[in-house]
C-alpha positions as a Markdown table, in Angstrom:
| # | Residue | x | y | z |
|---|---|---|---|---|
| 1 | Met | 27.5 | 47.1 | 7.4 |
| 2 | Asp | 24.2 | 46.9 | 9.4 |
| 3 | Asp | 22.3 | 46.3 | 6.2 |
| 4 | Lys | 24.7 | 43.5 | 5.3 |
| 5 | Tyr | 24.3 | 41.8 | 8.7 |
| 6 | Ser | 20.6 | 42.3 | 8.5 |
| 7 | Thr | 20.4 | 40.7 | 5.1 |
| 8 | Asn | 22.5 | 37.8 | 6.2 |
| 9 | Gly | 20.5 | 37.4 | 9.4 |
| 10 | Gly | 17.2 | 37.4 | 7.4 |
| 11 | Ala | 18.6 | 34.8 | 4.9 |
| 12 | Ala | 19.7 | 32.5 | 7.8 |
| 13 | Ala | 16.4 | 32.8 | 9.5 |
| 14 | Ala | 14.6 | 32.0 | 6.3 |
| 15 | Ser | 16.9 | 29.0 | 5.8 |
| 16 | Ser | 16.3 | 27.8 | 9.3 |
| 17 | Ser | 12.5 | 28.1 | 8.9 |
| 18 | Ala | 12.6 | 26.1 | 5.7 |
| 19 | Val | 14.6 | 23.4 | 7.3 |
| 20 | Ala | 12.2 | 23.3 | 10.3 |
| 21 | Asp | 9.2 | 23.1 | 7.9 |
| 22 | Glu | 10.8 | 20.3 | 6.0 |
| 23 | Ser | 11.6 | 18.4 | 9.2 |
| 24 | Leu | 8.0 | 18.7 | 10.4 |
| 25 | Ser | 6.7 | 17.6 | 7.0 |
| 26 | Ser | 9.1 | 14.6 | 7.1 |
| 27 | Ser | 8.1 | 13.7 | 10.7 |
| 28 | Gly | 4.4 | 13.9 | 9.8 |
| 29 | Met | 4.8 | 11.7 | 6.8 |
| 30 | Arg | 6.8 | 9.2 | 8.8 |
| 31 | Val | 4.0 | 9.1 | 11.4 |
| 32 | Ala | 1.3 | 8.7 | 8.7 |
| 33 | Asp | 3.3 | 5.9 | 7.0 |
| 34 | Thr | 3.8 | 4.0 | 10.3 |
| 35 | Leu | 0.1 | 4.3 | 11.3 |
| 36 | Leu | -1.0 | 3.1 | 7.9 |
| 37 | Arg | 1.3 | 0.1 | 8.1 |
| 38 | Leu | 0.1 | -0.8 | 11.6 |
| 39 | Ala | -3.5 | -0.5 | 10.6 |
| 40 | Ser | -2.9 | -2.7 | 7.6 |
| 41 | Met | -1.3 | -5.3 | 9.9 |
| 42 | Gly | -4.3 | -5.3 | 12.1 |
| 43 | Leu | -6.7 | -5.7 | 9.1 |
| 44 | Cys | -4.6 | -8.5 | 7.7 |
| 45 | Val | -4.7 | -10.4 | 11.0 |
| 46 | Ala | -8.4 | -9.8 | 11.2 |
| 47 | Ala | -9.0 | -11.2 | 7.6 |
| 48 | Leu | -6.7 | -14.1 | 8.4 |
| 49 | Ile | -8.5 | -15.1 | 11.6 |
| 50 | Val | -12.0 | -14.8 | 10.1 |
| 51 | Met | -11.0 | -17.1 | 7.2 |
| 52 | Leu | -9.1 | -19.6 | 9.3 |
| 53 | Lys | -12.1 | -20.1 | 11.5 |
| 54 | Asn | -14.5 | -20.3 | 8.6 |
| 55 | Ser | -16.1 | -23.7 | 8.4 |
| 56 | Gln | -19.7 | -25.0 | 8.5 |
| 57 | Thr | -21.3 | -28.4 | 8.9 |
| 58 | Asp | -25.0 | -29.0 | 8.4 |
| 59 | Asp | -27.4 | -31.5 | 6.8 |
| 60 | Tyr | -26.0 | -30.8 | 3.4 |
| 61 | Gly | -22.4 | -31.7 | 4.4 |
| 62 | Ser | -19.4 | -29.7 | 5.5 |
| 63 | Val | -17.2 | -27.1 | 4.0 |
| 64 | Ala | -14.1 | -25.2 | 5.2 |
| 65 | Tyr | -11.8 | -22.6 | 3.7 |
| 66 | Ser | -9.1 | -25.2 | 3.1 |
| 67 | Asp | -11.4 | -26.9 | 0.6 |
| 68 | Leu | -10.9 | -24.0 | -1.8 |
| 69 | Gly | -7.5 | -23.0 | -3.2 |
| 70 | Ala | -8.5 | -19.4 | -3.6 |
| 71 | Phe | -9.3 | -19.0 | 0.1 |
| 72 | Lys | -6.1 | -20.8 | 1.1 |
| 73 | Phe | -4.2 | -18.4 | -1.1 |
| 74 | Leu | -6.0 | -15.5 | 0.6 |
| 75 | Val | -5.0 | -16.8 | 4.0 |
| 76 | His | -1.3 | -17.1 | 3.0 |
| 77 | Val | -1.3 | -13.6 | 1.5 |
| 78 | Asn | -2.9 | -12.1 | 4.6 |
| 79 | Gly | -0.3 | -13.8 | 6.8 |
| 80 | Ile | 2.6 | -12.4 | 4.6 |
| 81 | Cys | 0.9 | -9.0 | 4.7 |
| 82 | Ala | 0.6 | -9.0 | 8.5 |
| 83 | Gly | 4.3 | -9.9 | 8.9 |
| 84 | Tyr | 5.6 | -7.4 | 6.3 |
| 85 | Ser | 3.3 | -4.6 | 7.6 |
| 86 | Phe | 4.8 | -5.0 | 11.1 |
| 87 | Leu | 8.4 | -5.2 | 10.0 |
| 88 | Ser | 8.0 | -2.3 | 7.6 |
| 89 | Ala | 6.2 | -0.2 | 10.2 |
| 90 | Val | 9.3 | -0.7 | 12.5 |
| 91 | Val | 11.5 | 0.5 | 9.7 |
| 92 | Ala | 9.3 | 3.4 | 8.8 |
| 93 | Ala | 9.1 | 4.6 | 12.4 |
| 94 | Met | 12.9 | 4.9 | 12.7 |
| 95 | Ser | 14.0 | 8.6 | 12.8 |
| 96 | Arg | 17.3 | 7.8 | 11.2 |
| 97 | Pro | 17.8 | 9.3 | 7.7 |
| 98 | Ser | 16.5 | 6.9 | 5.0 |
| 99 | Thr | 19.1 | 5.7 | 2.5 |
| 100 | Met | 18.5 | 5.3 | -1.2 |
| 101 | Ser | 18.7 | 1.5 | -1.0 |
| 102 | Lys | 16.1 | 1.5 | 1.8 |
| 103 | Ala | 13.8 | 3.7 | -0.1 |
| 104 | Trp | 14.0 | 1.5 | -3.2 |
| 105 | Thr | 13.4 | -1.6 | -1.2 |
| 106 | Leu | 10.3 | -0.3 | 0.5 |
| 107 | Phe | 9.0 | 1.0 | -2.8 |
| 108 | Phe | 9.4 | -2.3 | -4.5 |
| 109 | Leu | 8.0 | -4.4 | -1.7 |
| 110 | Asp | 5.1 | -2.1 | -1.2 |
| 111 | Gln | 4.2 | -2.3 | -4.9 |
| 112 | Leu | 4.6 | -6.1 | -4.8 |
| 113 | Leu | 2.5 | -6.7 | -1.7 |
| 114 | Thr | -0.3 | -4.3 | -3.1 |
| 115 | Tyr | -0.6 | -6.3 | -6.3 |
| 116 | Ile | -0.4 | -9.7 | -4.6 |
| 117 | Thr | -3.1 | -8.8 | -2.1 |
| 118 | Leu | -5.2 | -7.4 | -4.9 |
| 119 | Ala | -4.8 | -10.7 | -6.8 |
| 120 | Ala | -5.8 | -12.7 | -3.8 |
| 121 | Gly | -8.9 | -10.6 | -3.2 |
| 122 | Thr | -9.9 | -10.7 | -6.8 |
| 123 | Val | -9.6 | -14.5 | -7.1 |
| 124 | Ser | -11.6 | -15.0 | -3.9 |
| 125 | Thr | -14.3 | -12.6 | -5.1 |
| 126 | Glu | -14.7 | -14.7 | -8.2 |
| 127 | Val | -15.1 | -17.9 | -6.1 |
| 128 | Leu | -17.7 | -16.1 | -3.9 |
| 129 | Tyr | -19.6 | -15.0 | -7.0 |
| 130 | Leu | -19.9 | -18.6 | -8.2 |
| 131 | Ala | -20.8 | -19.7 | -4.7 |
| 132 | Tyr | -23.6 | -17.1 | -4.5 |
| 133 | Asn | -24.9 | -17.4 | -8.1 |
| 134 | Gly | -23.6 | -20.7 | -9.4 |
| 135 | Asp | -22.9 | -21.4 | -13.1 |
| 136 | Thr | -25.7 | -22.8 | -15.2 |
| 137 | Glu | -23.4 | -23.6 | -18.1 |
| 138 | Ile | -21.5 | -26.2 | -16.1 |
| 139 | Thr | -24.6 | -27.1 | -13.9 |
| 140 | Trp | -22.8 | -25.7 | -10.8 |
| 141 | Ser | -25.6 | -24.7 | -8.4 |
| 142 | Ala | -25.3 | -21.9 | -5.9 |
| 143 | Ala | -23.8 | -23.2 | -2.6 |
| 144 | Cys | -24.4 | -20.2 | -0.4 |
| 145 | Gly | -28.1 | -21.1 | 0.0 |
| 146 | Ser | -26.9 | -24.2 | 1.9 |
| 147 | Phe | -23.8 | -22.7 | 3.5 |
| 148 | Gly | -24.8 | -19.2 | 4.2 |
| 149 | Lys | -22.7 | -18.8 | 7.4 |
| 150 | Phe | -19.6 | -19.9 | 5.5 |
| 151 | Cys | -20.2 | -17.5 | 2.6 |
| 152 | Ser | -20.9 | -14.6 | 5.0 |
| 153 | Lys | -17.5 | -15.1 | 6.8 |
| 154 | Ala | -15.7 | -15.5 | 3.5 |
| 155 | Thr | -17.2 | -12.3 | 2.2 |
| 156 | Ala | -16.2 | -10.4 | 5.4 |
| 157 | Ser | -12.6 | -11.7 | 5.0 |
| 158 | Val | -12.5 | -10.6 | 1.3 |
| 159 | Val | -13.9 | -7.2 | 2.1 |
| 160 | Ile | -11.3 | -6.6 | 4.8 |
| 161 | Thr | -8.6 | -7.7 | 2.3 |
| 162 | Phe | -9.8 | -5.1 | -0.2 |
| 163 | Val | -9.6 | -2.4 | 2.6 |
| 164 | Val | -6.0 | -3.5 | 3.0 |
| 165 | Val | -5.4 | -3.0 | -0.7 |
| 166 | Ala | -6.8 | 0.6 | -0.4 |
| 167 | Phe | -4.4 | 1.2 | 2.6 |
| 168 | Tyr | -1.4 | -0.1 | 0.7 |
| 169 | Ala | -2.3 | 2.0 | -2.3 |
| 170 | Phe | -1.8 | 5.1 | -0.1 |
| 171 | Ile | 1.3 | 3.5 | 1.4 |
| 172 | Ser | 2.7 | 3.0 | -2.1 |
| 173 | Ile | 2.1 | 6.7 | -2.9 |
| 174 | Leu | 4.0 | 7.7 | 0.2 |
| 175 | Ser | 6.9 | 5.3 | -0.5 |
| 176 | Ser | 7.1 | 6.5 | -4.1 |
| 177 | Tyr | 7.1 | 10.1 | -3.0 |
| 178 | Lys | 9.9 | 9.4 | -0.5 |
| 179 | Leu | 11.9 | 7.7 | -3.2 |
| 180 | Phe | 11.5 | 9.9 | -6.2 |
| 181 | Gly | 11.5 | 13.1 | -4.1 |
| 182 | Arg | 15.3 | 12.4 | -3.6 |
| 183 | Tyr | 15.9 | 12.9 | -7.3 |
| 184 | Ser | 16.4 | 16.5 | -8.5 |
| 185 | Ala | 14.9 | 17.9 | -11.7 |
| 186 | Pro | 17.2 | 17.6 | -14.7 |
| 187 | Met | 19.3 | 20.7 | -15.3 |
| 188 | Pro | 18.7 | 22.5 | -18.7 |
| 189 | Asp | 21.4 | 22.1 | -21.3 |
| 190 | Pro | 23.0 | 25.6 | -21.8 |
| 191 | Ser | 24.0 | 24.8 | -25.4 |
| 192 | Lys | 20.3 | 24.1 | -26.3 |
| 193 | Gln | 19.3 | 27.4 | -24.6 |
| 194 | Leu | 21.8 | 29.2 | -26.8 |
| 195 | Glu | 20.5 | 27.4 | -29.9 |
| 196 | Ile | 16.9 | 28.5 | -29.0 |
| 197 | Ser | 18.0 | 32.1 | -28.3 |
| 198 | Ala | 19.9 | 32.2 | -31.7 |
| 199 | Phe | 16.8 | 30.8 | -33.5 |
| 200 | Ser | 14.6 | 33.3 | -31.8 |
| 201 | Gly | 17.0 | 36.1 | -32.8 |
| 202 | Arg | 16.8 | 35.1 | -36.5 |
| 203 | Cys | 13.0 | 35.2 | -36.3 |
């Protein structure tokens, strides 16, 4: 009897310990997820402000971010990123159990925002490359020699945007883990195991 109670008590303690470890792991992941989203929000706001205030007027003329479609796209994407990062951080910080629909929604939106932000940063990088180096084939001279301050601010905004992409890459990994960790591994088919055993027996 004592051995039986001792065994049951040990199993209960082990089960409680496993549940506690899982709870701590889930809490730590939730904190990391929330902090990454809040950090991404701050970076998106920073990239947005830097580009919005980016204009320059000198003897060669004037230029502003709104003169270039790629930079306007970057501003819009960073605005969307900041808003989504804040809302998703609030959702991620909630201690209530996550539902399957919530996990799928966050996973899809995280992936979508990551690729849109990457696209905005890539297009803006191409424009900056032309602004710094020009294009001799179409006789487009480098503009950053005349508008160095404008190019420097634009570069800073693009670099911050790529940092956001890196953050959202980690966020996407976390959201995919939360989603697909809910699915259990497929159970083996007993009939196939019997077939394999029978085949092994013949050999």
